[in-house]
C-alpha positions as CSV (number, residue, x, y, z in Angstrom):
1,M,0.0,0.0,0.0
2,S,1.2,3.5,-0.8
3,K,1.1,6.3,1.7
4,G,-1.4,9.1,0.9
5,N,-3.1,9.4,-2.5
6,E,-1.3,8.6,-5.6
7,R,-1.1,11.6,-7.9
8,L,-1.9,9.6,-11.0
9,A,-4.7,7.6,-9.5
10,H,-8.0,8.8,-11.0
11,F,-11.7,8.2,-10.7
12,V,-13.4,8.6,-14.0
13,G,-17.2,8.4,-14.6
14,I,-18.5,7.6,-18.1
15,I,-22.2,8.1,-18.3
16,G,-24.8,7.8,-21.0
17,T,-27.5,5.6,-22.6
18,T,-26.6,2.6,-24.7
19,G,-25.1,3.4,-28.1
20,C,-23.8,6.9,-27.1
21,G,-20.1,5.8,-27.2
22,K,-19.3,5.0,-23.6
23,T,-17.2,1.9,-24.4
24,T,-15.3,3.8,-27.1
25,E,-14.6,6.6,-24.7
26,L,-13.4,4.1,-22.1
27,K,-11.1,2.3,-24.5
28,K,-9.6,5.6,-25.7
29,R,-8.8,6.5,-22.1
30,L,-7.4,3.1,-21.2
31,A,-5.0,3.5,-24.1
32,T,-3.4,6.6,-22.7
33,K,-0.9,4.7,-20.6
34,K,0.6,1.2,-20.2
35,R,-1.5,-0.9,-17.9
36,S,0.0,-4.1,-16.5
37,R,-2.7,-4.9,-13.9
38,T,-6.4,-4.7,-14.6
39,L,-9.6,-5.9,-13.0
40,I,-12.7,-5.5,-15.2
41,W,-16.3,-6.1,-14.1
42,S,-18.1,-6.6,-17.4
43,P,-21.8,-7.8,-17.5
44,K,-21.9,-7.4,-21.3
45,E,-18.5,-9.0,-22.0
46,A,-20.0,-10.9,-25.0
47,L,-20.5,-7.5,-26.6
48,D,-17.7,-5.3,-25.1
49,N,-14.9,-7.9,-25.3
50,Y,-12.6,-6.2,-22.8
51,A,-10.5,-9.4,-22.5
52,D,-9.2,-8.7,-26.0
53,L,-7.6,-5.4,-24.9
54,Y,-5.0,-7.1,-22.8
55,M,-5.4,-10.8,-23.8
56,G,-6.8,-11.3,-20.3
57,S,-8.5,-14.1,-18.5
58,V,-12.3,-14.2,-18.5
59,V,-13.9,-15.6,-15.2
60,T,-17.6,-16.5,-15.2
61,R,-18.0,-18.9,-12.4
62,S,-16.9,-17.3,-9.1
63,V,-15.2,-14.2,-8.0
64,S,-13.0,-16.4,-5.8
65,E,-11.3,-17.4,-9.0
66,V,-10.4,-13.8,-9.6
67,L,-8.8,-13.8,-6.1
68,Q,-6.8,-16.9,-6.9
69,I,-5.4,-15.3,-10.1
70,V,-4.5,-12.0,-8.4
71,K,-2.8,-13.9,-5.5
72,A,-0.8,-16.0,-7.9
73,A,0.4,-12.9,-9.7
74,G,1.7,-11.2,-6.5
75,S,3.2,-7.9,-7.4
76,G,3.3,-8.9,-11.1
77,G,1.0,-8.3,-13.9
78,F,-2.5,-9.7,-14.5
79,H,-5.6,-8.9,-16.6
80,V,-8.9,-10.4,-15.4
81,V,-12.4,-9.8,-16.7
82,F,-15.2,-11.0,-14.4
83,V,-18.6,-11.6,-16.0
84,P,-21.4,-11.5,-13.4
85,T,-24.6,-13.5,-13.4
86,L,-27.1,-10.6,-13.8
87,N,-28.9,-11.9,-10.7
88,Q,-28.8,-8.6,-8.7
89,K,-28.5,-10.2,-5.2
90,K,-25.7,-12.5,-6.3
91,D,-24.0,-9.8,-8.2
92,M,-24.0,-7.3,-5.4
93,A,-22.3,-9.9,-3.1
94,A,-19.8,-10.7,-5.8
95,F,-19.1,-7.0,-6.5
96,D,-18.3,-6.5,-2.9
97,V,-15.7,-9.2,-3.0
98,F,-14.4,-8.0,-6.4
99,C,-13.8,-4.5,-4.9
100,K,-12.1,-5.9,-1.8
101,V,-9.8,-8.0,-4.1
102,A,-8.9,-4.8,-6.0
103,L,-8.0,-3.0,-2.7
104,A,-6.0,-5.9,-1.4
105,A,-4.0,-6.1,-4.7
106,G,-3.5,-2.3,-5.0
107,H,-1.8,-0.4,-7.9
108,L,-4.1,-1.4,-10.7
109,T,-6.8,-0.2,-13.1
110,M,-10.3,-1.1,-12.2
111,V,-13.2,-0.9,-14.7
112,C,-16.8,-1.3,-13.5
113,E,-19.4,-1.5,-16.2
114,E,-23.2,-1.0,-15.5
115,L,-22.7,0.4,-12.0
116,H,-26.4,1.0,-11.6
117,S,-26.9,-2.8,-11.5
118,V,-24.9,-3.2,-8.3
119,T,-25.4,0.1,-6.5
120,S,-28.2,2.6,-5.9
121,A,-28.2,6.3,-5.2
122,S,-28.1,5.7,-1.4
123,N,-26.5,2.3,-1.1
124,A,-23.5,0.3,-2.3
125,P,-21.6,-2.8,-1.2
126,D,-19.0,-2.2,1.5
127,G,-16.1,-3.0,-0.8
128,W,-17.2,-0.4,-3.4
129,R,-17.6,2.3,-0.7
130,K,-14.1,1.5,0.5
131,V,-12.8,1.8,-3.1
132,N,-14.3,5.3,-3.2
133,F,-13.0,6.4,0.2
134,M,-9.6,4.8,0.1
135,G,-8.9,3.7,-3.5
136,R,-6.5,6.5,-4.4
137,G,-4.4,5.6,-1.4
138,Y,-4.1,2.1,-2.7
139,G,-3.1,3.3,-6.2
140,L,-6.4,2.4,-7.9
141,D,-7.3,4.0,-11.2
142,V,-11.1,3.5,-11.4
143,F,-13.4,3.8,-14.3
144,G,-17.1,3.5,-13.6
145,L,-19.7,3.3,-16.4
146,S,-23.5,3.5,-16.2
147,Q,-26.6,4.1,-18.3
148,R,-28.6,5.2,-15.3
149,P,-26.6,7.8,-13.2
150,A,-29.6,8.5,-11.0
151,S,-29.2,5.0,-9.7
152,V,-25.4,5.2,-9.1
153,D,-24.2,5.7,-5.5
154,K,-23.4,9.2,-4.5
155,A,-20.0,8.2,-3.0
156,F,-18.7,7.4,-6.5
157,M,-20.2,10.6,-8.1
158,G,-18.6,12.6,-5.3
159,S,-15.2,11.0,-5.8
160,L,-14.7,11.8,-9.4
161,S,-11.6,13.3,-11.0
162,F,-13.3,13.4,-14.4
163,L,-16.9,13.0,-15.7
164,H,-17.9,12.2,-19.3
165,V,-21.6,12.5,-20.0
166,G,-23.3,11.4,-23.2
167,R,-26.9,11.2,-24.4
168,L,-29.4,10.6,-21.6
169,P,-33.2,10.3,-22.4
170,H,-34.5,10.0,-18.9
171,P,-35.1,13.3,-17.0
172,P,-34.0,12.1,-13.6
173,D,-30.7,10.9,-15.1
174,Q,-30.2,14.3,-16.8
175,K,-30.8,16.1,-13.6
176,A,-28.4,13.9,-11.6
177,V,-25.4,14.5,-14.0
178,A,-26.3,18.1,-14.6
179,E,-25.9,18.8,-10.8
180,V,-22.5,17.1,-10.8
181,L,-21.3,18.8,-14.0
182,G,-22.6,22.2,-12.8
183,V,-24.6,22.9,-15.9
184,D,-28.3,23.3,-16.7
185,R,-30.3,20.1,-17.1
186,G,-31.6,21.3,-20.4
187,E,-28.1,21.3,-21.8
188,V,-27.8,17.6,-21.0
189,A,-31.2,16.9,-22.4
190,L,-30.2,18.3,-25.8
191,L,-27.3,15.9,-26.3
192,I,-27.8,13.7,-29.3
193,G,-25.8,11.0,-31.1
194,F,-22.2,10.9,-29.8
195,Q,-22.3,14.4,-28.3
196,S,-20.9,14.8,-24.8
197,I,-20.1,17.2,-22.0
198,Q,-17.0,16.6,-19.8
199,K,-15.7,18.1,-16.6
200,D,-12.2,17.9,-15.2
201,F,-12.7,18.2,-11.4
202,Q,-9.0,18.9,-10.9
203,T,-9.1,22.1,-13.0
204,G,-12.9,22.8,-13.0
205,N,-12.8,23.0,-16.8
206,I,-15.9,21.9,-18.7
207,T,-15.7,20.9,-22.4
208,R,-18.4,20.2,-24.9
209,N,-18.1,17.9,-27.9
210,L,-21.2,19.0,-29.9
């Protein structure tokens, strides 16, 4: 474990409805630096194919298998994609363990797809809350993606270094991200196609790709 927060450890939110370019945005960001240790939570792995990015292992049976791979790697490299069951109760329990494995391993890139399926605005598994509160100190670079930001836990939204927002048809989702971005909800409601609004919370800069 490192002492204090690592300067290059970031929390990035990528938000928007299906088909607005979230996965493309993520893969572009993942390509910005060499990543030797990754843990990816991927409910739609059959479509997103994250394993191909790093020629990683795909685990579908139990998150304990993820732990075994990470333990065997020690301080070395690993690339693991976990595909959950889409049973919410089981997935929330597995996501809790998945997050705790990431913290125990430290110094890695963590990708969490479809966050709204394992968190809510007011609740999240203990492991995920710990990632948000202490992840930077453990050197975690975290990317969280969701189609329904109004259902994503507030701890994550409050921990962001950077937020990318694409098209969102649902007014409560528009309102949720507009408040975080610091823009009018109507501006978010007008996004179409692959348009986006982004905010860098380290500088306060807001950029618009319209």
